[in-house]
C-alpha positions, 0 to 999 in steps of 0.5 A: 373593415376587419382582417380576413380570417386566418385560413389555408394559403397564408404564411406567418402565425396566421397559417393554416394549422398554426393554432393548436387546440391548447388555447393559442389562438385565444391567447392571440386574441387577448393580446389584441386588447381591442378597446371595443371589447376591452374598455379597461385594458389595464389588468390585461396589460399587467405583467401578471397575466403575461406571466400566466400566458406565457408559463402556460405556453412554455412549449408553444412555438413562438410567432416571428415578429414583424416591424409593426409589432416592435421588438420581441419579448426576452424569452423566459422573461416573465417579470416587467420592472417597469410595467410593474413600476408604472402600474403601482407608483405612476409615471416617473417623468413630468410628461410621458410620450404620447402612446401610438396606436393604429386607427381601424375604423372608429377603434383605437388600438393601443401600440406596444409599451416597453416590454410588452409585445403589441398585436399585430397591426393590419389596415391603414398606416399607423397615425398617432392617437390619443391615449385612452385613459386609464382610471388605474393610471395617473394623468401626467401633470395631475397629482394623485391624492391617493398614490404615494409618489416614488422618490418623496422623502415625506411619504412613509411607503409602508404599502404591501401587495395587498389591498391599497388604501388612502394614507391619511398621514401623507402631506403632499407638498404643493407644486406651486403658489396656487397649490400652496394656497388651495392645499387643505390644512394637514390632518393630525398625525398623532394619536387620539388626543392629538386629534381631539385637540385639533377638533376642539381647535377647529370647533367654536361657540356660536356667535364667537368671531373667527379671528381675521387673518393678517393680510400680507405686505402687498396683498389685496385687501379682502372685502368684509361681509355684511355682518362684518361691516355693521360690526366694524361700524358699531365698533367705530361708534362712540359710547354715550359716556364717550360722547357725554365726556367730549361735550363736557370738556368741549363746554368747559373749554369754551367757558374757559376761553370765555373767562379768559376773554373776560379777564382780559377784557376787564384787566386790560381793555378797560384800562386802555379805553378808560384812559383815552376817555380820561385823557380826552376829557382832561384835554377838554377841561383845559381847553375850556379853561384857556378859552376863558369860558366861566363855569357856575359853581354847581355842575351837571352829574358827569360834568368834569370841572377839576384835575387831580394830581398825586405826584408820588403815584404819577396819577393825572386824573379829571374830577367829575360831579357825581360818583356814577359808575357808568358816567364817571367812574368806569370812564377813568375819572374821579367822582365828587360826592355831590348829590343828595345825603353824600353831598360834600364841599368844594375845594374853594369852600372855607371849610368842610370835607372834599369827599372823592371816590375812584376805581382801585382795580380796572377802568383806569384804576386812578387809586390803585396805589393810594395805600402807599401814601405817607403823611406829608404826601402832597395831593393837589386839585387844579381848578379853573381858579386856582391850585389847592394843595393837601398833605396826606395825614391818615389812613383807614385800611378797611371799613365797611361800604356802609360806613358814610361818616368818613365823608363827615365835615369832621370825620371820625377816626381821621384824627381831625379835631375840629372843622377845617379844610379837609379831603378825603379819598375812598376806593374798594379793598381788597384789590379786584374785590368791592367788599370793603372800602379804604379811606384816605385823609388829608388837609389843606396846606396851601391855596395858590391862584393860577396866575401865580404859576403851578405850586412846588409839589408840581413843579419839582 
């Protein structure tokens, strides 16, 4: 429904004769600012247009104001500071009051604003309505990226009344943490050289990895892309050189551990085991003698038949037939040269050389310190029938293993000039090797039957 056409019988500004041919009626129609006829009311609400209307009608009579129209404009006021401030710089408050309007049919007529007289409202009672969006004005709560903000010290306000352009030198302050994260990096504010440096910093070669930003403390981890995950996995893999060096190191470590175990076995465990076997063999020989069991003059290889005592070295070792390494020597016993070409006399023989051999290191090492014997030191051989005491006479520190003449009846280099009852001790030298042989000779000085007791060398 529209308002009736002005005619006769009406009072007020719509009375007959109130509109003169000078354009007053057209001015009143323009002041209605109906949104159906004028979708962009911004220019018509500007104080500049109102100024022209007011200046063109200075002499025309003013229509009386009603309660619906709002307060009347001051006479002669053509400049609206608030409207100018709002049109150019936007609203100064965080939230603006909603505009009031009058519903006429389906159209919304904007209500009066500060300093601008509104049109006369007719029809139903005014109800609040949503403001019509104006492209020229900012929406409250939404930052304007082009129009500068009044009162902001970071903005250079060098606008004039000429055309407004975007200020690329302005840096908008973020409204909050969310805006700060989404805000783009500021544009360069210097000259051409600074813009070139900024462009070089943004541009990178193809394939060059962009440095990943360091995550802040407490910030959630950003998932990597597939390409980044592949690069990270490739970087985490060891190179072939590292793998090879690691394998070589592990091989050396394993070899070192095995060598350590072998040395421990040779230097410690073999002695422990040989001492146990030699001790058991000594007790067995003594038990046989105590039982009265007679043994023939010939013994089987590996069979124990006597016990050697070296008081100075605190050695008590069983003597077995033969010089087998596995059956005799490695079991901690002293071996008698009694086989083949190396066969020597027994202690009970009227003359001859009683030659024996033993380990100097490992496997019980009964001859470990025979190099410390001096001429006159006793060496006692105990058998089932008697004790045979020898005195050390000479030593050959080193000779070849093939020098078998050292065990002859009259050994060369021993100092003996004729046949007699001698003893020869042979062992390896230097220590922990078998390169050469060390020889110690002695001659018999006493034969004592067991019925007469132990000799003085064992008693003292």
